[in-house]
N, C-alpha and C positions, 0 to 999 in steps of 0.2 A: 386490799390492793385495788379493788374497783373504784373506791373513793379517790385514791391517789391518781389513778388513770384519768378519772373524770376531772380532777383539779388541773392536771397537766393539759388536758384538751382545752379547758376553759382559758388557761393562760396562753396557750398557743394561738387561739383565735383572737384574743385580746392583743397579744404582741404582734400578730400578723397585721391587724388593722392599724396599729400604731406605726409599724415599719412602713406600710404602704403610704401612709400620710407623710411620714418623715422623708421618704424617698420621692415625694411629690407624684406618686402614681395615681393618687386619688386624694380628694380633699372634702372636708365636710361642708356641704352647701345646704341651702334651703330644701332642695330636692332630696338630698340625703336625709335631712331631718324628717321629711314627710314619709320617706320609706321606713325610717326608724319607727315612726308613730304607728304605721300600718302593721309592721312586724310585732310591735309591742301589743297592739290590740289582738293580733292572732295568737300571740303567746299566752295572754291572759285568758282568751277564749279556750285555748287548748288545755290550759290548766283546769278550767272549769269542766271541760269534757272528761278529763282524767278523774276529777273528783266525782263526777256523776257515774263513772264506770266503777268507782271504788265503793261498793255498797257498805263495806265495813266502816269506812270513814263517815259516810252519811248517817250511819246508825249512831255515831257518837258526835254529831254536829254540835249539840249543846255543850259538850265538854271542850270541843275545839274553840267555841266562842268564849267560854270561861277562861281557857288557857290564854287566848289572845288578849283579852282584857287585863288579865293578871300580869301577863308579860309586859304590856304597855305601862301599867302602873308601877311595877317593880323597877323596870329599866329607867323610866323617867325619874322616879323618886331617887334612885341611886345616883343618877347624874346630877340632879339639882342639889342634893344634900352634899355631895363631894365638892361640887363647884363652890357652893356657899362656904363650906368648911375651909377652903383654901383661899378665901378672900384676903387674909393677911399676906399670904405669899404673893398673890397678884399685885397687891399694893407695893410690895418690895420690887417686883419686876417692873412696875410702872417707873420707879425711880432709876433702876439700873439700865433699862433699855429705852427710855424715852429719847427721841420721839418715835422710834420704830414701833413701839407698842403704845397705842393711843388709849389713855385711861377712859373708862366708861363713865361718862357723866351725863345724866339725863338733861334734856332741855335743848338739844340741838334741833333746829328746824321748827316747822309749824306742825303741831300734832294733828293727826287725822280726826275728822269729825266722826260721830257715831255712824252716820249713814254711809260715809266713805269707807270706814273700816268694815262695815257689813258687806258692802259691794266687793271689797277686796277679798273678804273671807269667802263669799260665794264664788268669785272668779277662780280663786286658787283651789277650792274644793271641787270645782266642776269636773276636772279631769279625773281625780281619784274616784269620784262617784261613777263616772262613765266606765272606768276600768272595773270597778266593783260590780256594776250591772253586767258587764261582759262575762265576768266569772260566774255570776248567778245564772245568766242565760246558758252559758256553756255547761254548767252543772245540770240544769234541767234537760237540755238536749242529750247529754251523756246518760242521764238516768233513763230516758225512754228508748235510747238506741240499744240494740243488742251489743253484747260485749265484743269489742274490737281490740285485738292484741296490741297493735301498734299505737293505739290511743292509750290503753291501760298501762302499758309499760313505759310510756313517755317518750317514745322514739321521735314523734313529730315535734313535741315541745323541745326536746333536746337540740334538734337541728335549727329550730327557730332561735333558740337561746344562743347557739354558736354564732349565728348570723348577727344577732343583736350585739354580742360582745365584740365582734369584728367592727361594727359601726361605732361602738363605744370607744374602741381603740383609736379609730380615726378621729373621733371628737376630742379625745384626750390629747392627741398629737397636734391637732389644729387649734387647741385652746391657747390663750394668751398667758396662762399661769406659769410663772417662772419659779419652778420648784427649787432651783439652786439658790435663788434670792431668798426664798422662804427659809432655807436651811441656815442662812446667815443671820436670821432673826429668830433665835431659839425661843424667845418669849411667845412668838406666834404659834409655836408647836405645843406649848404646854396645855393650852385649853383643849385641843382635840384629844391629847393623851389622857387628860382627866375625864373627858366625856367617855372615851373608850373604857377606862377603868370603872367609872361609875355605872355605865350601862351594863357591862358584863357582870360586875358584882351584884347589881340589882337583879339581873336576869336569873341569878342563882336562886332567887326567891321562888321560882316556879318549880323547884325541886319538891315542893309540898305536894305536887300532883303525882299520882301513881304512875310508874313507868318512865318518869323523867330521869335522865342521867345528866351529869354535869355538861357533857358535850352537847346534848340536845338543848339544854337550857341556854348555854352560851350561844349556840347557833341561832336560837330564837331571837336573841337580842342583837346579834351581830349585823343585822340589816341596817341598824342606825336610822330607821325611817325610810329606807329605800325599799318600799313594799313591792314594787314591780319586779325586782330582781331577786330579793332574798327568798321569797316564797317559792318561786319557780326553781331556784337552785336546790333548795331542800327537797322539794317534790321529786326532782330529777335524780337526787341522790338516794331515792328509795323510801321516802317517808312523806307521802302526800298529805297525811293528817297533820303532821307538824308543819308542812309547807303551807297548808291552808291557815293554820294558826299564825304563822310568821307573816303571811300576807296581811291578815286582818290586824295583827299587833302593830306592824309598822305603819299601816294606814291610820290606825288610831293614834299613833305617836305624832304623826304630822298634824292631825286634827287637834289633838290636845295641845300641841305647841302653839297653834294659832290662839287658843283660848288662854294659855298660861303666860305667854310672853308679856302682854300688857300688865299682868299682875306682878310678875317678877321684876318689873321696872322699879317697884318700891324698894327692892333690895339695895339699889344704888350701884350695883355692879352688873355688867352685861353678860358675864361668863355663864351664869345659870340659864339665861334666855337663849344664848347661842347654843349651849349644850343640849337643852331639851329639844331644840330643832333638829339636832343630829345632822345627817347628810343633807337635809333640805335647807340648811342655813345659807348655802351658796346660791339658792335660786328661789324656791317657792315661798319660804318664810322670810327671806331677806327683807322685803319691804316692811314687814311688821317689826322686825328687829331694828331696822333703820329708823322707823317711826318712834320706837321706844327709847333708843339711845343715840340717835343722830348719825350723820355720815361718817364720823370718826370710827365707828365700829365695823364699817364695811370690809376693810382688809382682813380683819380677824375673822369675820363671819364667812367670807368667801374661802379663806385658807382652811378654816375648820371643815367646811362642807367638802372641799376638794379632797382633803386627806381621808376623811371618813368614807367618801365614795370610792376612792382608790382601794381601800382596804376590804370593802364588802366582798368582792369576788374571791379574795384570798381567805378571809377569816371564816366565812360560812362553811365552805367545804372542809377547811382544816378542823373546825370544831365538830363537824359531822363525822369525821374520821376517828374521833376519840372514843 
């Protein structure tokens, strides 16, 4: 019952932000974006504080790291294998729905040089590294502080999360994505559905760890690369150890995507590269995807990221309730 109430509250704040933006009571601006960033930094710092206060989690930190790395490899492998296995079906969709679905043919545009790709990689990994450092600092501070009930039980983190979801709702309503138009192009929906299936099936590989249940394994993968939300959601639902693993696992997925996308270009199809990027295909990894397959892949990549991002706040609490 507690998980259901938590899920409903998350949806309420998300819907409230969406409604306020639609009613033009508030809009997403640069200032709102800066407030969001500050709140995100506070949220990750508070997550670290909670980890530092949870001595039992710290005692099994090596296991958390192993679970995170395994979760990344299993979920990414499941996604790539399933996307590549469905290549014949994608070729059929190319013929049925052209030109709404743009075939993935490498060779568009001018490829990035090695130095430019390295600068892009550093630029895109800079923010995740900052957030990781904030979690580490919070953990160290929490370790040396006396136990504080409202930190250990996640009260502060919960209210910061509600505030962030309110802003995310505003951002969703203020975006230019026309979901009704996407629904009229079913071919654009197939790739994210395959990513979801591949990620979740792959995540079940973490059942090899003692204490893992199907629900916890699915929740670990259901962040789809959105590390700053999935880890906190799981922690606030009562499992800070799994929350820490989810944060690291989804952070590693984004990093692995940067390294794997140029290699997956050799497959001749874009779906595996878009799939391994997960929710980040609409923003952080989009330049690398575009570099590998050209501007024709952008509509698919953005649609893919939007759909996965919309599902994270729903699927993670749902699987945690199983």
